[in-house]
N, CA, C and O atoms as a GROMACS GRO file, in nm:
protein
  608
    1MET      N    1   5.178  -0.048  -0.165
    1MET     CA    2   5.080  -0.151  -0.134
    1MET      C    3   4.971  -0.096  -0.042
    1MET      O    4   4.853  -0.128  -0.056
    2LYS      N    5   5.014  -0.010   0.053
    2LYS     CA    6   4.920   0.048   0.147
    2LYS      C    7   4.818   0.136   0.072
    2LYS      O    8   4.699   0.133   0.104
    3LYS      N    9   4.866   0.212  -0.027
    3LYS     CA   10   4.777   0.298  -0.104
    3LYS      C   11   4.677   0.215  -0.184
    3LYS      O   12   4.560   0.251  -0.194
    4LEU      N   13   4.723   0.105  -0.241
    4LEU     CA   14   4.636   0.018  -0.319
    4LEU      C   15   4.528  -0.044  -0.230
    4LEU      O   16   4.412  -0.054  -0.271
    5THR      N   17   4.565  -0.084  -0.110
    5THR     CA   18   4.467  -0.142  -0.017
    5THR      C   19   4.365  -0.037   0.024
    5THR      O   20   4.245  -0.065   0.028
    6LEU      N   21   4.412   0.085   0.055
    6LEU     CA   22   4.320   0.193   0.091
    6LEU      C   23   4.226   0.226  -0.024
    6LEU      O   24   4.107   0.251  -0.003
    7PHE      N   25   4.280   0.226  -0.146
    7PHE     CA   26   4.198   0.254  -0.264
    7PHE      C   27   4.090   0.146  -0.280
    7PHE      O   28   3.975   0.177  -0.309
    8ALA      N   29   4.128   0.020  -0.262
    8ALA     CA   30   4.032  -0.090  -0.275
    8ALA      C   31   3.922  -0.080  -0.169
    8ALA      O   32   3.805  -0.104  -0.198
    9ILE      N   33   3.960  -0.046  -0.047
    9ILE     CA   34   3.861  -0.031   0.061
    9ILE      C   35   3.768   0.086   0.031
    9ILE      O   36   3.647   0.074   0.048
   10ALA      N   37   3.824   0.197  -0.015
   10ALA     CA   38   3.742   0.314  -0.049
   10ALA      C   39   3.647   0.282  -0.164
   10ALA      O   40   3.531   0.324  -0.162
   11LEU      N   41   3.695   0.209  -0.262
   11LEU     CA   42   3.610   0.171  -0.375
   11LEU      C   43   3.494   0.084  -0.328
   11LEU      O   44   3.380   0.104  -0.371
   12LEU      N   45   3.522  -0.010  -0.242
   12LEU     CA   46   3.415  -0.096  -0.190
   12LEU      C   47   3.318  -0.018  -0.104
   12LEU      O   48   3.196  -0.037  -0.113
   13ALA      N   49   3.371   0.070  -0.020
   13ALA     CA   50   3.286   0.144   0.073
   13ALA      C   51   3.200   0.248   0.002
   13ALA      O   52   3.083   0.265   0.036
   14PHE      N   53   3.256   0.317  -0.095
   14PHE     CA   54   3.185   0.428  -0.158
   14PHE      C   55   3.136   0.397  -0.298
   14PHE      O   56   3.045   0.463  -0.348
   15GLY      N   57   3.194   0.300  -0.362
   15GLY     CA   58   3.158   0.271  -0.501
   15GLY      C   59   3.035   0.186  -0.516
   15GLY      O   60   2.960   0.206  -0.612
   16LEU      N   61   3.012   0.092  -0.427
   16LEU     CA   62   2.898   0.002  -0.441
   16LEU      C   63   2.763   0.069  -0.426
   16LEU      O   64   2.670   0.036  -0.500
   17PRO      N   65   2.746   0.163  -0.332
   17PRO     CA   66   2.614   0.223  -0.317
   17PRO      C   67   2.567   0.302  -0.438
   17PRO      O   68   2.448   0.330  -0.450
   18VAL      N   69   2.656   0.340  -0.528
   18VAL     CA   70   2.616   0.420  -0.643
   18VAL      C   71   2.593   0.336  -0.768
   18VAL      O   72   2.584   0.390  -0.878
   19LEU      N   73   2.583   0.205  -0.752
   19LEU     CA   74   2.551   0.121  -0.867
   19LEU      C   75   2.413   0.157  -0.919
   19LEU      O   76   2.324   0.191  -0.840
   20PRO      N   77   2.392   0.152  -1.048
   20PRO     CA   78   2.259   0.182  -1.102
   20PRO      C   79   2.154   0.086  -1.045
   20PRO      O   80   2.184  -0.030  -1.015
   21GLN      N   81   2.032   0.136  -1.030
   21GLN     CA   82   1.926   0.053  -0.974
   21GLN      C   83   1.895  -0.067  -1.062
   21GLN      O   84   1.851  -0.170  -1.012
   22ASP      N   85   1.918  -0.055  -1.192
   22ASP     CA   86   1.888  -0.164  -1.283
   22ASP      C   87   1.975  -0.286  -1.259
   22ASP      O   88   1.940  -0.396  -1.302
   23ASP      N   89   2.090  -0.270  -1.192
   23ASP     CA   90   2.179  -0.382  -1.169
   23ASP      C   91   2.130  -0.474  -1.058
   23ASP      O   92   2.184  -0.583  -1.039
   24TYR      N   93   2.028  -0.433  -0.984
   24TYR     CA   94   1.982  -0.511  -0.870
   24TYR      C   95   1.834  -0.544  -0.890
   24TYR      O   96   1.746  -0.470  -0.845
   25LYS      N   97   1.807  -0.654  -0.956
   25LYS     CA   98   1.670  -0.697  -0.981
   25LYS      C   99   1.660  -0.847  -0.958
   25LYS      O  100   1.654  -0.924  -1.054
   26PRO      N  101   1.658  -0.890  -0.832
   26PRO     CA  102   1.660  -1.033  -0.804
   26PRO      C  103   1.541  -1.106  -0.864
   26PRO      O  104   1.560  -1.201  -0.941
   27ASN      N  105   1.421  -1.066  -0.833
   27ASN     CA  106   1.302  -1.129  -0.889
   27ASN      C  107   1.187  -1.030  -0.880
   27ASN      O  108   1.091  -1.050  -0.805
   28GLN      N  109   1.198  -0.924  -0.958
   28GLN     CA  110   1.101  -0.815  -0.947
   28GLN      C  111   0.960  -0.859  -0.985
   28GLN      O  112   0.863  -0.810  -0.928
   29GLU      N  113   0.947  -0.949  -1.080
   29GLU     CA  114   0.812  -0.990  -1.121
   29GLU      C  115   0.740  -1.063  -1.007
   29GLU      O  116   0.621  -1.041  -0.986
   30ALA      N  117   0.811  -1.148  -0.936
   30ALA     CA  118   0.750  -1.217  -0.821
   30ALA      C  119   0.714  -1.116  -0.712
   30ALA      O  120   0.608  -1.126  -0.650
   31ASP      N  121   0.802  -1.018  -0.687
   31ASP     CA  122   0.774  -0.914  -0.588
   31ASP      C  123   0.654  -0.830  -0.631
   31ASP      O  124   0.567  -0.799  -0.550
   32ARG      N  125   0.649  -0.795  -0.759
   32ARG     CA  126   0.539  -0.715  -0.812
   32ARG      C  127   0.406  -0.790  -0.793
   32ARG      O  128   0.305  -0.729  -0.754
   33GLN      N  129   0.405  -0.919  -0.819
   33GLN     CA  130   0.283  -0.998  -0.803
   33GLN      C  131   0.244  -1.010  -0.655
   33GLN      O  132   0.126  -1.002  -0.621
   34ALA      N  133   0.344  -1.027  -0.568
   34ALA     CA  134   0.316  -1.036  -0.424
   34ALA      C  135   0.254  -0.906  -0.373
   34ALA      O  136   0.159  -0.910  -0.295
   35ILE      N  137   0.307  -0.793  -0.416
   35ILE     CA  138   0.254  -0.664  -0.372
   35ILE      C  139   0.114  -0.641  -0.429
   35ILE      O  140   0.027  -0.591  -0.359
   36THR      N  141   0.093  -0.678  -0.554
   36THR     CA  142  -0.040  -0.666  -0.614
   36THR      C  143  -0.141  -0.749  -0.535
   36THR      O  144  -0.252  -0.704  -0.509
   37ASN      N  145  -0.102  -0.869  -0.498
   37ASN     CA  146  -0.191  -0.954  -0.417
   37ASN      C  147  -0.220  -0.891  -0.281
   37ASN      O  148  -0.332  -0.902  -0.230
   38LEU      N  149  -0.120  -0.826  -0.221
   38LEU     CA  150  -0.143  -0.756  -0.095
   38LEU      C  151  -0.245  -0.644  -0.113
   38LEU      O  152  -0.333  -0.626  -0.029
   39GLU      N  153  -0.232  -0.568  -0.221
   39GLU     CA  154  -0.326  -0.459  -0.248
   39GLU      C  155  -0.469  -0.512  -0.263
   39GLU      O  156  -0.563  -0.454  -0.208
   40LEU      N  157  -0.484  -0.621  -0.337
   40LEU     CA  158  -0.617  -0.681  -0.354
   40LEU      C  159  -0.671  -0.732  -0.220
   40LEU      O  160  -0.790  -0.720  -0.192
   41GLY      N  161  -0.583  -0.790  -0.139
   41GLY     CA  162  -0.623  -0.838  -0.007
   41GLY      C  163  -0.664  -0.726   0.086
   41GLY      O  164  -0.758  -0.742   0.164
   42LEU      N  165  -0.595  -0.612   0.078
   42LEU     CA  166  -0.632  -0.498   0.162
   42LEU      C  167  -0.770  -0.446   0.125
   42LEU      O  168  -0.849  -0.412   0.212
   43ALA      N  169  -0.800  -0.440  -0.006
   43ALA     CA  170  -0.932  -0.395  -0.050
   43ALA      C  171  -1.041  -0.490   0.001
   43ALA      O  172  -1.146  -0.446   0.048
   44HIS      N  173  -1.015  -0.618  -0.009
   44HIS     CA  174  -1.113  -0.718   0.038
   44HIS      C  175  -1.133  -0.705   0.190
   44HIS      O  176  -1.245  -0.719   0.240
   45ALA      N  177  -1.025  -0.680   0.263
   45ALA     CA  178  -1.034  -0.664   0.408
   45ALA      C  179  -1.118  -0.541   0.445
   45ALA      O  180  -1.192  -0.544   0.543
   46ILE      N  181  -1.105  -0.434   0.367
   46ILE     CA  182  -1.187  -0.314   0.392
   46ILE      C  183  -1.335  -0.350   0.376
   46ILE      O  184  -1.418  -0.312   0.458
   47GLN      N  185  -1.366  -0.424   0.269
   47GLN     CA  186  -1.506  -0.463   0.245
   47GLN      C  187  -1.563  -0.542   0.362
   47GLN      O  188  -1.680  -0.526   0.396
   48LEU      N  189  -1.481  -0.626   0.422
   48LEU     CA  190  -1.526  -0.710   0.534
   48LEU      C  191  -1.511  -0.643   0.670
   48LEU      O  192  -1.548  -0.701   0.772
   49ASN      N  193  -1.456  -0.520   0.673
   49ASN     CA  194  -1.420  -0.454   0.799
   49ASN      C  195  -1.333  -0.544   0.885
   49ASN      O  196  -1.353  -0.556   1.006
   50ASN      N  197  -1.237  -0.609   0.821
   50ASN     CA  198  -1.149  -0.706   0.887
   50ASN      C  199  -1.007  -0.648   0.891
   50ASN      O  200  -0.946  -0.624   0.786
   51SER      N  201  -0.957  -0.625   1.009
   51SER     CA  202  -0.826  -0.559   1.023
   51SER      C  203  -0.709  -0.657   1.029
   51SER      O  204  -0.595  -0.612   1.041
   52THR      N  205  -0.733  -0.786   1.019
   52THR     CA  206  -0.626  -0.885   1.037
   52THR      C  207  -0.511  -0.864   0.939
   52THR      O  208  -0.396  -0.861   0.981
   53ILE      N  209  -0.541  -0.849   0.810
   53ILE     CA  210  -0.433  -0.832   0.712
   53ILE      C  211  -0.361  -0.699   0.735
   53ILE      O  212  -0.240  -0.691   0.716
   54PHE      N  213  -0.434  -0.595   0.776
   54PHE     CA  214  -0.369  -0.467   0.804
   54PHE      C  215  -0.271  -0.481   0.920
   54PHE      O  216  -0.163  -0.422   0.917
   55ASN      N  217  -0.306  -0.558   1.019
   55ASN     CA  218  -0.218  -0.579   1.134
   55ASN      C  219  -0.088  -0.645   1.092
   55ASN      O  220   0.018  -0.615   1.147
   56SER      N  221  -0.094  -0.735   0.994
   56SER     CA  222   0.028  -0.804   0.952
   56SER      C  223   0.105  -0.730   0.843
   56SER      O  224   0.226  -0.746   0.834
   57VAL      N  225   0.037  -0.651   0.761
   57VAL     CA  226   0.103  -0.586   0.648
   57VAL      C  227   0.156  -0.446   0.682
   57VAL      O  228   0.258  -0.404   0.627
   58LEU      N  229   0.090  -0.375   0.771
   58LEU     CA  230   0.139  -0.241   0.807
   58LEU      C  231   0.260  -0.256   0.899
   58LEU      O  232   0.259  -0.336   0.992
   59SER      N  233   0.364  -0.177   0.871
   59SER     CA  234   0.482  -0.180   0.957
   59SER      C  235   0.447  -0.116   1.091
   59SER      O  236   0.351  -0.040   1.101
   60ASP      N  237   0.525  -0.147   1.193
   60ASP     CA  238   0.498  -0.091   1.325
   60ASP      C  239   0.510   0.061   1.328
   60ASP      O  240   0.444   0.127   1.408
   61ASP      N  241   0.594   0.117   1.240
   61ASP     CA  242   0.610   0.263   1.236
   61ASP      C  243   0.534   0.325   1.119
   61ASP      O  244   0.572   0.431   1.069
   62PHE      N  245   0.427   0.261   1.075
   62PHE     CA  246   0.342   0.307   0.965
   62PHE      C  247   0.289   0.447   0.992
   62PHE      O  248   0.253   0.482   1.105
   63THR      N  249   0.284   0.528   0.886
   63THR     CA  250   0.221   0.660   0.889
   63THR      C  251   0.130   0.670   0.768
   63THR      O  252   0.171   0.639   0.656
   64GLY      N  253   0.008   0.714   0.790
   64GLY     CA  254  -0.085   0.730   0.679
   64GLY      C  255  -0.154   0.863   0.686
   64GLY      O  256  -0.160   0.928   0.790
   65ILE      N  257  -0.207   0.904   0.571
   65ILE     CA  258  -0.288   1.026   0.563
   65ILE      C  259  -0.421   0.985   0.502
   65ILE      O  260  -0.426   0.935   0.390
   66THR      N  261  -0.528   1.007   0.576
   66THR     CA  262  -0.661   0.968   0.530
   66THR      C  263  -0.710   1.062   0.420
   66THR      O  264  -0.647   1.164   0.392
   67HIS      N  265  -0.822   1.026   0.358
   67HIS     CA  266  -0.876   1.109   0.250
   67HIS      C  267  -0.925   1.245   0.300
   67HIS      O  268  -0.949   1.334   0.219
   68TYR      N  269  -0.940   1.262   0.430
   68TYR     CA  270  -0.979   1.392   0.483
   68TYR      C  271  -0.864   1.462   0.556
   68TYR      O  272  -0.886   1.559   0.628
   69GLY      N  273  -0.741   1.412   0.538
   69GLY     CA  274  -0.622   1.482   0.583
   69GLY      C  275  -0.570   1.448   0.720
   69GLY      O  276  -0.473   1.509   0.766
   70GLU      N  277  -0.630   1.352   0.788
   70GLU     CA  278  -0.583   1.314   0.922
   70GLU      C  279  -0.460   1.225   0.912
   70GLU      O  280  -0.458   1.129   0.835
   71VAL      N  281  -0.357   1.258   0.990
   71VAL     CA  282  -0.237   1.175   0.996
   71VAL      C  283  -0.262   1.065   1.099
   71VAL      O  284  -0.301   1.093   1.212
   72ILE      N  285  -0.239   0.940   1.058
   72ILE     CA  286  -0.269   0.826   1.145
   72ILE      C  287  -0.150   0.732   1.154
   72ILE      O  288  -0.061   0.733   1.069
   73ASN      N  289  -0.150   0.650   1.258
   73ASN     CA  290  -0.049   0.545   1.273
   73ASN      C  291  -0.116   0.409   1.256
   73ASN      O  292  -0.235   0.401   1.224
   74LYS      N  293  -0.042   0.303   1.278
   74LYS     CA  294  -0.094   0.167   1.259
   74LYS      C  295  -0.214   0.140   1.349
   74LYS      O  296  -0.316   0.089   1.303
   75ALA      N  297  -0.203   0.175   1.477
   75ALA     CA  298  -0.312   0.148   1.572
   75ALA      C  299  -0.440   0.221   1.530
   75ALA      O  300  -0.549   0.164   1.538
   76LYS      N  301  -0.427   0.345   1.487
   76LYS     CA  302  -0.545   0.423   1.446
   76LYS      C  303  -0.606   0.365   1.319
   76LYS      O  304  -0.729   0.359   1.308
   77GLN      N  305  -0.524   0.322   1.224
   77GLN     CA  306  -0.576   0.262   1.101
   77GLN      C  307  -0.657   0.136   1.134
   77GLN      O  308  -0.766   0.117   1.080
   78ILE      N  309  -0.604   0.053   1.220
   78ILE     CA  310  -0.673  -0.071   1.258
   78ILE      C  311  -0.802  -0.039   1.333
   78ILE      O  312  -0.905  -0.102   1.310
   79GLN      N  313  -0.797   0.058   1.423
   79GLN     CA  314  -0.917   0.099   1.497
   79GLN      C  315  -1.025   0.151   1.401
   79GLN      O  316  -1.143   0.120   1.419
   80MET      N  317  -0.985   0.228   1.302
   80MET     CA  318  -1.081   0.283   1.206
   80MET      C  319  -1.152   0.171   1.130
   80MET      O  320  -1.272   0.181   1.102
   81ILE      N  321  -1.080   0.067   1.096
   81ILE     CA  322  -1.140  -0.046   1.023
   81ILE      C  323  -1.234  -0.123   1.116
   81ILE      O  324  -1.346  -0.157   1.077
   82GLN      N  325  -1.190  -0.150   1.237
   82GLN     CA  326  -1.269  -0.229   1.331
   82GLN      C  327  -1.397  -0.160   1.375
   82GLN      O  328  -1.497  -0.227   1.403
   83THR      N  329  -1.396  -0.028   1.382
   83THR     CA  330  -1.512   0.046   1.432
   83THR      C  331  -1.589   0.119   1.322
   83THR      O  332  -1.675   0.202   1.351
   84SER      N  333  -1.560   0.088   1.198
   84SER     CA  334  -1.626   0.157   1.087
   84SER      C  335  -1.776   0.133   1.088
   84SER      O  336  -1.821   0.019   1.099
   85PRO      N  337  -1.855   0.240   1.077
   85PRO     CA  338  -2.001   0.225   1.072
   85PRO      C  339  -2.051   0.191   0.931
   85PRO      O  340  -2.172   0.180   0.910
   86ILE      N  341  -1.961   0.175   0.837
   86ILE     CA  342  -1.998   0.152   0.697
   86ILE      C  343  -2.023   0.003   0.673
   86ILE      O  344  -1.950  -0.083   0.721
   87THR      N  345  -2.129  -0.024   0.597
   87THR     CA  346  -2.154  -0.158   0.546
   87THR      C  347  -2.123  -0.154   0.397
   87THR      O  348  -2.193  -0.087   0.321
   88TYR      N  349  -2.019  -0.224   0.357
   88TYR     CA  350  -1.978  -0.223   0.217
   88TYR      C  351  -2.048  -0.334   0.139
   88TYR      O  352  -2.059  -0.447   0.186
   89SER      N  353  -2.093  -0.300   0.019
   89SER     CA  354  -2.144  -0.401  -0.072
   89SER      C  355  -2.039  -0.435  -0.178
   89SER      O  356  -2.047  -0.539  -0.243
   90PHE      N  357  -1.941  -0.345  -0.194
   90PHE     CA  358  -1.840  -0.364  -0.298
   90PHE      C  359  -1.718  -0.279  -0.265
   90PHE      O  360  -1.731  -0.160  -0.237
   91VAL      N  361  -1.601  -0.340  -0.269
   91VAL     CA  362  -1.474  -0.266  -0.262
   91VAL      C  363  -1.381  -0.335  -0.360
   91VAL      O  364  -1.358  -0.456  -0.351
   92HIS      N  365  -1.328  -0.258  -0.454
   92HIS     CA  366  -1.243  -0.317  -0.557
   92HIS      C  367  -1.121  -0.227  -0.580
   92HIS      O  368  -1.133  -0.105  -0.584
   93CYS      N  369  -1.007  -0.289  -0.593
   93CYS     CA  370  -0.882  -0.218  -0.621
   93CYS      C  371  -0.843  -0.247  -0.766
   93CYS      O  372  -0.833  -0.363  -0.806
   94SER      N  373  -0.821  -0.142  -0.844
   94SER     CA  374  -0.784  -0.159  -0.985
   94SER      C  375  -0.675  -0.060  -1.021
   94SER      O  376  -0.628   0.017  -0.936
   95ASP      N  377  -0.634  -0.062  -1.145
   95ASP     CA  378  -0.532   0.031  -1.196
   95ASP      C  379  -0.409   0.031  -1.104
   95ASP      O  380  -0.355   0.136  -1.071
   96ILE      N  381  -0.366  -0.089  -1.065
   96ILE     CA  382  -0.253  -0.103  -0.972
   96ILE      C  383  -0.122  -0.093  -1.049
   96ILE      O  384  -0.098  -0.168  -1.144
   97THR      N  385  -0.038   0.001  -1.008
   97THR     CA  386   0.094   0.019  -1.067
   97THR      C  387   0.198   0.003  -0.957
   97THR      O  388   0.196   0.075  -0.857
   98VAL      N  389   0.289  -0.092  -0.976
   98VAL     CA  390   0.393  -0.121  -0.878
   98VAL      C  391   0.528  -0.086  -0.938
   98VAL      O  392   0.563  -0.137  -1.045
   99LYS      N  393   0.603  -0.001  -0.871
   99LYS     CA  394   0.739   0.033  -0.914
   99LYS      C  395   0.834  -0.003  -0.800
   99LYS      O  396   0.818   0.043  -0.687
  100ILE      N  397   0.931  -0.087  -0.832
  100ILE     CA  398   1.021  -0.138  -0.729
  100ILE      C  399   1.159  -0.076  -0.746
  100ILE      O  400   1.214  -0.073  -0.856
  101TYR      N  401   1.214  -0.026  -0.635
  101TYR     CA  402   1.346   0.033  -0.630
  101TYR      C  403   1.422  -0.036  -0.516
  101TYR      O  404   1.414   0.007  -0.401
  102ARG      N  405   1.494  -0.140  -0.549
  102ARG     CA  406   1.564  -0.222  -0.450
  102ARG      C  407   1.467  -0.276  -0.346
  102ARG      O  408   1.385  -0.362  -0.380
  103ASP      N  409   1.473  -0.229  -0.221
  103ASP     CA  410   1.386  -0.281  -0.116
  103ASP      C  411   1.266  -0.192  -0.088
  103ASP      O  412   1.198  -0.209   0.013
  104ILE      N  413   1.240  -0.096  -0.177
  104ILE     CA  414   1.127  -0.006  -0.162
  104ILE      C  415   1.038  -0.019  -0.286
  104ILE      O  416   1.088  -0.032  -0.398
  105ALA      N  417   0.908  -0.015  -0.265
  105ALA     CA  418   0.815  -0.019  -0.377
  105ALA      C  419   0.710   0.090  -0.358
  105ALA      O  420   0.658   0.109  -0.248
  106SER      N  421   0.681   0.162  -0.465
  106SER     CA  422   0.570   0.257  -0.462
  106SER      C  423   0.455   0.193  -0.540
  106SER      O  424   0.475   0.133  -0.646
  107VAL      N  425   0.337   0.207  -0.485
  107VAL     CA  426   0.218   0.146  -0.545
  107VAL      C  427   0.109   0.251  -0.554
  107VAL      O  428   0.072   0.312  -0.453
  108THR      N  429   0.057   0.270  -0.673
  108THR     CA  430  -0.060   0.356  -0.690
  108THR      C  431  -0.175   0.267  -0.737
  108THR      O  432  -0.155   0.170  -0.809
  109SER      N  433  -0.295   0.303  -0.693
  109SER     CA  434  -0.411   0.225  -0.732
  109SER      C  435  -0.537   0.311  -0.725
  109SER      O  436  -0.537   0.422  -0.672
  110LEU      N  437  -0.643   0.256  -0.780
  110LEU     CA  438  -0.775   0.318  -0.775
  110LEU      C  439  -0.865   0.224  -0.696
  110LEU      O  440  -0.885   0.109  -0.734
  111ARG      N  441  -0.919   0.273  -0.585
  111ARG     CA  442  -1.009   0.191  -0.504
  111ARG      C  443  -1.151   0.244  -0.520
  111ARG      O  444  -1.177   0.362  -0.499
  112THR      N  445  -1.241   0.155  -0.558
  112THR     CA  446  -1.382   0.189  -0.576
  112THR      C  447  -1.461   0.124  -0.463
  112THR      O  448  -1.444   0.005  -0.434
  113GLU      N  449  -1.548   0.202  -0.401
  113GLU     CA  450  -1.628   0.153  -0.288
  113GLU      C  451  -1.776   0.184  -0.310
  113GLU      O  452  -1.813   0.291  -0.358
  114ARG      N  453  -1.859   0.087  -0.274
  114ARG     CA  454  -2.003   0.108  -0.269
  114ARG      C  455  -2.051   0.053  -0.136
  114ARG      O  456  -2.005  -0.051  -0.089
  115GLY      N  457  -2.145   0.126  -0.075
  115GLY     CA  458  -2.194   0.080   0.054
  115GLY      C  459  -2.300   0.170   0.110
  115GLY      O  460  -2.359   0.252   0.040
  116VAL      N  461  -2.323   0.154   0.240
  116VAL     CA  462  -2.423   0.232   0.311
  116VAL      C  463  -2.359   0.289   0.437
  116VAL      O  464  -2.294   0.218   0.514
  117LEU      N  465  -2.379   0.419   0.457
  117LEU     CA  466  -2.332   0.488   0.577
  117LEU      C  467  -2.447   0.571   0.632
  117LEU      O  468  -2.498   0.660   0.564
  118GLU      N  469  -2.487   0.542   0.754
  118GLU     CA  470  -2.598   0.613   0.820
  118GLU      C  471  -2.723   0.616   0.732
  118GLU      O  472  -2.790   0.718   0.722
  119GLY      N  473  -2.754   0.502   0.671
  119GLY     CA  474  -2.874   0.489   0.589
  119GLY      C  475  -2.862   0.547   0.449
  119GLY      O  476  -2.956   0.537   0.370
  120GLN      N  477  -2.749   0.606   0.417
  120GLN     CA  478  -2.729   0.666   0.285
  120GLN      C  479  -2.639   0.578   0.199
  120GLN      O  480  -2.530   0.538   0.242
  121VAL      N  481  -2.685   0.547   0.078
  121VAL     CA  482  -2.604   0.469  -0.016
  121VAL      C  483  -2.498   0.561  -0.075
  121VAL      O  484  -2.526   0.677  -0.107
  122PHE      N  485  -2.377   0.510  -0.090
  122PHE     CA  486  -2.271   0.590  -0.150
  122PHE      C  487  -2.193   0.508  -0.252
  122PHE      O  488  -2.186   0.385  -0.244
  123ASN      N  489  -2.137   0.577  -0.347
  123ASN     CA  490  -2.040   0.526  -0.444
  123ASN      C  491  -1.926   0.626  -0.443
  123ASN      O  492  -1.949   0.745  -0.462
  124ARG      N  493  -1.805   0.578  -0.422
  124ARG     CA  494  -1.692   0.671  -0.419
  124ARG      C  495  -1.566   0.601  -0.466
  124ARG      O  496  -1.556   0.478  -0.467
  125GLN      N  497  -1.469   0.685  -0.506
  125GLN     CA  498  -1.341   0.632  -0.552
  125GLN      C  499  -1.228   0.709  -0.486
  125GLN      O  500  -1.240   0.827  -0.453
  126PHE      N  501  -1.117   0.637  -0.467
  126PHE     CA  502  -0.998   0.695  -0.406
  126PHE      C  503  -0.877   0.661  -0.490
  126PHE      O  504  -0.866   0.551  -0.544
  127ARG      N  505  -0.786   0.756  -0.502
  127ARG     CA  506  -0.652   0.727  -0.551
  127ARG      C  507  -0.570   0.699  -0.426
  127ARG      O  508  -0.573   0.775  -0.329
  128VAL      N  509  -0.496   0.589  -0.429
  128VAL     CA  510  -0.418   0.547  -0.312
  128VAL      C  511  -0.272   0.534  -0.352
  128VAL      O  512  -0.239   0.475  -0.455
  129LEU      N  513  -0.185   0.590  -0.271
  129LEU     CA  514  -0.040   0.576  -0.287
  129LEU      C  515   0.012   0.507  -0.161
  129LEU      O  516  -0.009   0.556  -0.050
  130ARG      N  517   0.079   0.395  -0.180
  130ARG     CA  518   0.141   0.325  -0.067
  130ARG      C  519   0.288   0.304  -0.095
  130ARG      O  520   0.328   0.280  -0.209
  131LEU      N  521   0.368   0.313   0.010
  131LEU     CA  522   0.510   0.280   0.003
  131LEU      C  523   0.533   0.155   0.084
  131LEU      O  524   0.498   0.147   0.202
  132TYR      N  525   0.592   0.057   0.019
  132TYR     CA  526   0.624  -0.071   0.084
  132TYR      C  527   0.775  -0.080   0.104
  132TYR      O  528   0.852  -0.025   0.025
  133MET      N  529   0.815  -0.150   0.208
  133MET     CA  530   0.956  -0.181   0.231
  133MET      C  531   0.968  -0.332   0.244
  133MET      O  532   0.888  -0.396   0.314
  134ASN      N  533   1.067  -0.388   0.177
  134ASN     CA  534   1.090  -0.532   0.185
  134ASN      C  535   1.172  -0.560   0.311
  134ASN      O  536   1.285  -0.514   0.324
  135THR      N  537   1.114  -0.636   0.402
  135THR     CA  538   1.177  -0.668   0.530
  135THR      C  539   1.202  -0.818   0.535
  135THR      O  540   1.156  -0.891   0.447
  136PRO      N  541   1.273  -0.866   0.635
  136PRO     CA  542   1.291  -1.011   0.649
  136PRO      C  543   1.157  -1.086   0.662
  136PRO      O  544   1.150  -1.206   0.635
  137ARG      N  545   1.051  -1.016   0.705
  137ARG     CA  546   0.918  -1.078   0.718
  137ARG      C  547   0.832  -1.055   0.594
  137ARG      O  548   0.713  -1.088   0.595
  138GLY      N  549   0.890  -0.999   0.488
  138GLY     CA  550   0.814  -0.974   0.365
  138GLY      C  551   0.788  -0.826   0.346
  138GLY      O  552   0.839  -0.742   0.420
  139TRP      N  553   0.708  -0.794   0.246
  139TRP     CA  554   0.676  -0.656   0.214
  139TRP      C  555   0.581  -0.598   0.319
  139TRP      O  556   0.481  -0.660   0.354
  140ARG      N  557   0.615  -0.477   0.368
  140ARG     CA  558   0.535  -0.409   0.470
  140ARG      C  559   0.507  -0.266   0.424
  140ARG      O  560   0.594  -0.201   0.366
  141VAL      N  561   0.386  -0.218   0.451
  141VAL     CA  562   0.349  -0.080   0.418
  141VAL      C  563   0.407   0.012   0.524
  141VAL      O  564   0.379  -0.004   0.643
  142VAL      N  565   0.487   0.110   0.481
  142VAL     CA  566   0.544   0.206   0.576
  142VAL      C  567   0.472   0.341   0.569
  142VAL      O  568   0.475   0.418   0.665
  143ALA      N  569   0.406   0.370   0.456
  143ALA     CA  570   0.335   0.497   0.442
  143ALA      C  571   0.226   0.483   0.337
  143ALA      O  572   0.236   0.403   0.244
  144GLN      N  573   0.121   0.564   0.355
  144GLN     CA  574   0.015   0.567   0.254
  144GLN      C  575  -0.055   0.701   0.258
  144GLN      O  576  -0.058   0.769   0.360
  145GLN      N  577  -0.112   0.737   0.144
  145GLN     CA  578  -0.194   0.857   0.135
  145GLN      C  579  -0.312   0.826   0.043
  145GLN      O  580  -0.296   0.767  -0.064
  146GLU      N  581  -0.431   0.866   0.087
  146GLU     CA  582  -0.552   0.844   0.009
  146GLU      C  583  -0.612   0.978  -0.029
  146GLU      O  584  -0.613   1.072   0.051
  147THR      N  585  -0.661   0.987  -0.152
  147THR     CA  586  -0.728   1.106  -0.201
  147THR      C  587  -0.862   1.065  -0.260
  147THR      O  588  -0.867   0.984  -0.353
  148GLN      N  589  -0.970   1.120  -0.206
  148GLN     CA  590  -1.102   1.087  -0.261
  148GLN      C  591  -1.124   1.168  -0.388
  148GLN      O  592  -1.100   1.289  -0.391
  149LEU      N  593  -1.169   1.100  -0.492
  149LEU     CA  594  -1.196   1.166  -0.619
  149LEU      C  595  -1.333   1.232  -0.614
  149LEU      O  596  -1.422   1.186  -0.542
  150PRO      N  597  -1.351   1.339  -0.691
  150PRO     CA  598  -1.482   1.405  -0.694
  150PRO      C  599  -1.590   1.308  -0.741
  150PRO      O  600  -1.565   1.222  -0.826
  151GLY      N  601  -1.711   1.321  -0.685
  151GLY     CA  602  -1.823   1.235  -0.725
  151GLY      C  603  -1.865   1.261  -0.868
  151GLY      O  604  -1.833   1.364  -0.927
  152LYS      N  605  -1.936   1.164  -0.922
  152LYS     CA  606  -1.981   1.176  -1.062
  152LYS      C  607  -2.108   1.257  -1.071
  152LYS      O  608  -2.160   1.277  -1.180
   0.00000   0.00000   0.00000
């Protein structure tokens, strides 16, 4: 009996974590839509130079890599938005792909920006990769990396 109990405990302790990811899909479509809406909201916030959504969506231990290679944290990301010298006429997020793995989601997207910086009009695009974690407070960005695409 003792061996059977130990076997059952071992099975529960070590067997459950190796379940296939496909067995755990509570409501992926709703999560996918929520994350897509967050991505669209982040793009809109960039256009407005409004850091409010970033403050609520970025996790406290957020780490990001800017398009020019600087490693930043949540405070630096918010500061960059608040003090940006750019006036945007257009910021749009498209080609959004959300892949969910239990409580982690990877999101790739294409962000297109048009605006004025130091009197110069610009058009540019970025490939963005964000990692989200599902927390008791909802989906939060824990990491991101941006890559600016070559100009046309």
